[in-house]
N, C-alpha and C positions, 0 to 999 in steps of 0.2 A: 558417450559421455553426457549427453543431454537427458537421458534417462535417469542418472544418478542426479543431476540438479533437480530433475522434477520430483524425484522421490525424498530428496532431502526437503525441498521447498514443502512439499505435502506433510512431510513429518514436523516441519516447524509450526505450520500452521494448526495441525492437529494437537500439537503440544501446549501452544501459546493461545491460541484461540484467534478471535477475530482481529484483535490488535495486532497481532503478528501478520495476518493477511494484508491489512492497511499498510503495514510497514514494508511489505515485500512488494506490493502491487502499485502503490502511490509513486514511487520515484521512477518507476518505468512508464507510466502513464504521463508524469510530468515531462520526461525526457522526449516523450513523443509530441508533447504539447509545444514545448520551448526550445527544443534543440538540444546539444550536447555541451552547450556551456554551463560549468557548474557554477559560476556566479550567478546563474539564474536558475539551475535546478534545485539548488538546495534551498533558497527562501521559497521558492513556489512549491517544493514539496511540502513545506512546513504548513504552508497555507492551504494547499489542497487535502493534504491528509487531515487537518483540522476540521475542514469544511465536510469532508466525507464521513468522518466519524459524527460530527453534529446532525448531519443528514440521516445517517442511518440510525442514530438515536431517536431523532424525530419521527422516522418512519417505522419504528419497531412498536409492536403492540405492547401495551401495559401489562405488567407482570399481575 
């Protein structure tokens, strides 16, 4: 079962790109940091996801 989930997650990231990766990983990191209460997970995921995208954009080399 977990192999299927890994394959589907990998396929989603390869199709959508980095934004999909952030969308998949940020809620799990947020759940690890704040616990299992969705009143905290959802707003913290929004903040953490936006910060992660901004930091990735700042660290990326210019084109």
